[in-house]
Steps between C-alpha positions, in 0.01 A plus 500: 500500500658832399532760772346840452608816682178483706579140604838611631370813668214324683682179598441406864747295703445296814639678806742308714716592794842625410388555138540804277357842577156502332525871413836452334372202299190698389718795394732274304208327325354840400836599348519173304140541381569856384806383303297219343234753392770721343642203309155393380428856383837518320437168327153615392650821359759303304233264366287797388803662333563184295142484373543760217819324394313170485229663287765637261666161467165340420430768237838445333458123496149533358624733223784259415258208486262691272788604273611138474144394415478761224841403364406132486143545381397310183387824332856629504662195341348538150648850479847349519406244236372774269828688534692194387261418215582797268870410490412152376254628241745764368768243439238283329401793278862563402536136394188532281643811329826332405347265244308792352818704459676208343217469249542868408195639663 
């Protein structure tokens, strides 16, 4: 079970002879509880400060994923094939012209 500041502050001890001064123990427990509250508040502040950073990281990763999907989409691949196709057809056309030139046309 995790201790909370309230658990520490309200802890009761059994009184025995020759034990500790109850007022001193209560004061010490209040000091510890106050420090625990300060630490909890500081941790909550740090966690809240990281939240926008986490949102930005998620946005960047989502944009990178979408860019990769667009880059690898099937619609984009034929464009590359069409760019390569004219070079092949031009060289084929040049080969067809050579026999015509040789024939004098």
